[in-house]
N, C-alpha and C positions, 0 to 999 in steps of 0.2 A: 342586681344591676344588669346582669346578662339577660334575665327574663324580660325586663322592661324594654331593652333594645330589641330583643327578638319580637316582642308585640309590635313595635314600630315597623319592623321589617315585614311582618305579616300584613299590616295595614297597607303599607306601600305596595307590596306585591298584589294584594287584592284590588287596589285602585288601578294598578297598571292592567291587571286581567280584565277589569270591567271596562276600561278605556279601549283596549284592543277588541273586546267582544262588541262594543258599541260601534267601533269603526267597521267591523266586518258585517254587522247586521243592518247598518243604516242603509237607506235606499241609495243605490249608485247614481251619482249626478250624471246627467246627459253630457256627453262630450261633443262639443261644437267645433273641435279642431278640423280645419280644411285639409284633409289627407288625400282625397281623390284616389286613394289606393283600392285596388280590386279586392284586397283582403278585409277591408274595413266596412262594417255594417253600421257605423255611426252616421248621423244625418249627412255630413258632408264627405262620406266615403263614396267609393266607386264600385261597391259590390254589385248593385243591382244593374248598373250600366254595363259592366263587364258580362254579367249573366244574360243580358239582352243581345249581345253581340251574335250569338248563333242565329237569332231571329232575323238580324239584318244581313248576315252572310251565311245562309243555311248550308251551302255546298262547299264552303271554303275552310281552310285551316286558320285557326285562331291561336296565336302564340303570345307569350309574355316576354317583353324585353327587360332584362335586368342587368344590362351591361351598357357601357358607353357606346355611342352610335358607331365609332370607328371599329368596334369589335363585332358588331351585329350586322353592319351594312354588307350587302352582297353585290359586288360589281358585275358578277356574271348574270344575275337575275334581279335587277333593281325594281322591277315592276310589282311592287307590293303596296299595301296600305299601311300607313303609320297613324296611330292615334295617341296624341299627347294631351293630357287634361291636368291642369295645375293652376294655382292662382297666379303664377308667373312662369314665363318660359324664357330661359336664358342659356345659351350654349356658347362655347368659345369659337374663335375664328376658325380653327381647323375643324371642329365638329360642324359648324355652319356650312363650310365648303363641302364637306362630305354629304350633308343632308341635302343641300340644294343641288349637288351633283346627281344624287339619286332621283330627285324630282325631275331634273332635266332629262333623264333617261327613262322617265315614265312612271316613277312613283307618285302616289297620291298621299298627301300628308294633311291630317286634321289636327289642328292645334286650338285648344280652348284655353284661354288665359286672360286675365285682366290687364296684365302688363307684359311687354316683350322687352327683353334686356340684351345687353352686351352686343356681340357681333351680329347676331340674327336681327336684331332691331336696326342696326346700322346698314346691313346688307339690303334690306327692303325699305328703309327709311320710313318705318312704320311707327304710328303713335296712337295711343288710346287715351281717351279723356273720361274721367269720373265726374259726372254731373251730380254732385253731392247736394241735395236739397237744403242741408243745414247752412251751407255757404251762401245760399240765396235768401236766407231768413225764413225758410219753410220749416216743416216738421217731418220727421220720419213717419208719423202717424197720419198726415194729411194725404188723403186719397192714396192709401198704401198699395192698392192694386195697380199694376201696370201690365200692359199687354205687349207681347212681342209677336212678330208674324214673319212669314216668308214672302219674298217677292214673286216667286213662281206661282202662277195661278193654280196649278195642280196640287201644290202643297199648302197654299194659303187657307187659313181658316176665316170665315166671315167676321167673327167677333174677336179673333186673335187668341193667343195662348196666355192665360192669366198667371202672373207671378207677383211676388213681393217687389215693390218698386226698388228697394235697396239692392236687388240682385240683377237688375237690368239696366242700371244707369250708366254702365261703362260702354263706350262706343268708339269706333274708329274715326279719327279726324284727319288722318293723312296716311298715304301709302305712296311709294315711289311712282311718280307720274309716268315714267317710261315703261312701266309694266302694265299688262292688260288685266284690269281689276273689275270685277262684276259684284255688285251688291246682291246677296242672296237672302238677307233678312234685316229687319229693322225693328227698333223699339217703338213705343207708343208715340214718340216725338218725331219719328221719321229718320232718326239717326242710325246709320248702319252698324249692326252688331255682329254681322255674319257676311264675310266676303270671300270671293274666290280669286286667287292670283294665278294666272296662267304663266307657267315657268318651263320653257322648253317643251318636252313631250308630256310632262306631268302637270299637276296642280297642287296648289296650296289652299286649304280651306281654313280660314282664321275666324274664331268665334271669340268675342270679348266677355262672355258671361259664363265662366266655367262652372259655377254652382248649379246651372240648369241641368247639368249632367250627373248630378249627385243623388244619393238615395233619397234625400228629403223630397225632391221634386219628381224623380222618375217613379216613385212608388205610386203616384196618381196616373190614371189613364191619360189625362191631357198631357202630363209631363213626359210620360214614356212615349207617347205619340210624337211630341215635338222632338225629343232627342233622336228617335229613330229616323225621322224625316230628315233631320240635319245630317245624319250619317249616311242617309240614302244616296247622297251625292258621291260617295266613294264607290268605285266599281266593285263588282263581286269578284274577289280574288283573295289570296292569302293576306291576312290582316294581322298587324302586330300592335298590341296594347302595351304602351310604355309604362313601366313601373320604376325605372331608374331615375328619371329626371323629375322627382317629386320631393317636396320638402320633408315628407315623413320618412323618407330613406335615411336621413341623417341620424334619426333616433331608432331606426329599425333594428340595429344590431344590439341594442341594450337588453341584456338578460333580465335585468330588474323590471324593465318596462313590460316584457312579456309575462314575467311571473305575476305581477300585479294585475295584469289585464285578464288572467284566468282566475275564475272564482275559487276553485278548490286549491290551486297553487298559492293564491294570495292568503287563504286560511293558513296553510302550512307555513308560509313565510312569516306571518305575524305571530303565530303561536311559537315558532322556533326563536324569533326575536325575543319574545317575553320570557321564554324558558331560559335563554342565555342570560338575560338580564337578571332573572331570579337567581340563577346559579352564581352570578357575580356577587349579588348582594349576601346570600347566605353562606357561600362556601369559599369565597375569596379571602385569603389571609394576607395580612401586611407583612411581607418578609423583604428583607434587604436582598436585592438581587446581587449576584456576584458580578463584580465589574471586570469585564474581560480585558485582557492585555491587548492594547492596540499597537500593532507593529507598524513601523514607518513604512508607507507605501513605496514600492519599488517603481521606478521609471522604466517600464519595459520597452517603451518607444525608443529610448536612447540605446538600450541593449540591441534592439532590432536594427537601428541605424548603424551602430558599430559593425554588426554582423554583416550587413549588406555592403558597408564601406570596405571591410576586409576582403570580402569576395571580389569586389570591383578592383581593388588594388592588387590582389594576387593574380587575377586573370587578365585585367586590362581589356576585356572583351566588350567593346562598345556595341557591337551588334547584338549580343545577348541582352544587354540593358534595353536597347531599342525594341527588340522583340517583345520584351515583357511589358514595355509602355504601350505598345500597339495592342497587345492582348487585353490589357487593363482598359484601354480606350473602347475596344469593342464590347467588353463586359459592361461598361458604363452605358453604352448605347442600348444594350439589351435590358438592363435593369432599370435605368432611369427614363428612357424614352420608349421602352416597350416595343422595340423593333427587332426583327429577325435579321442577323448579320450573316447568315449562311451564304447568301448571294449578294455580292456588291455590284449593284447596277445603278443606273441613273435615277430609277424610282425610289430606291433606298435613300440616296443622297438628297432627293427632293423632300422625302418625308422627314429626314433628319433636320433639314432646314426649317420645315414647318414646325416641328415640335420644339426645337431648340431656340427658334427666334433669331437664328443667325443667317446672314445672307448666304444664298445658295453658291455664289461664286467663291466665298470663303471655304464652304464645305468641300467644294470641288478641288480647291487648291490644297487642302489638308490631305484628302484622299490621293491626289496626285503625288504628294510628298511621301505618304505611306507606301504607295505602290513602288515608288523609286527605291526607297530604303529596304523594303521587303525583298526586292530582287537582287540586292547587293550582298556579296559574301563578307566584305569587310566594311567597316564604318569609321570615319574619322571622328575625333572629338567634337569638331565644329558641326558636323552633320547631326550628331547626337543632340547637341545643344539646341540646334535649330528645330528638330522634332520635338524636343521637350517644350520649348517655348510655344510652338504651334498648338500642341495638345493642351497645355496649361491655359492658353488663351481661349481654347474652345470651352474648357470647364468653367472659366470665369464668366464667359458671355452666355452660356446655356441658361435658359429660363426654367429648366427642370432639373 
């Protein structure tokens, strides 16, 4: 009986081995994910575009941004180039204010995206439209080649730059009328797909067809020529290529994703899995596990509350409790809002209001109360209660 079962196990193990081997040796399917990352060599990656940047800015530093804008922005030297390329571009209100402030002070920002979202979209009242041929009763195969071009005669090609129609059908249909907007490029129907927005001392360059800057198109001479001409509007100076505001960043930290993306590591991964499975089939034994004794969980929070309560009753020191609450409040600001509390000034209070979503006048009132209590040697129970209520109100209203 045992020999018969062992034969079945060998057959099962052999089938698993053949399946794993077939998966490893089969041709790797082409990945059409729109990553736009400088590390990806897939069709819609940004490896070639990033590699061409030294040709566009030969004498200038080129760096990668892998942090939020508020960590990378430089208020002392804002005159830099920023390049954002992704299928969509959306940053929150606080990040939008920082980016536009950099532009006002002289930064030049190039953004290629099909859609603009959140606060950035509202700030510029910008809108893009996808002219999908299927919605008009046409076919994606009908006259599949479309041509885009620049409006500048020095950059313009007589016959235009050819692309697949599906990659050029998104265009701008509105931008804030109070801003100075210039059309820099159009699709084959004359709709603007590349615009410049004058903003303070700097400029925003917005492009509605981000795939034109990916490996699939930049690999050709015509595509590389178009991409470099589009970037030629940026002045020659320090240039920052963004890697943080990309969809691929959400999965970038996965260890399994990296392992299966590397050929030799994927072999080791699948062989290890098959080995573990075979070990479980041949060596695992059905044994009754020892049922552990489960002790009644202790409510340590009650013990802690009793200890603190005893300390309070014994000393009756309202000032000591208030100082601890103030210390925990500043720790909350550092941990949850990411702000440095070593220097309490108006700028810090303004930043706290922005990140917490609470009115600045309320933040000012809370800090005035903290300053008053911090300067006192003794504290009444009423004053401690007021401080506790104001700090708890801040915690409840904070958006982070």
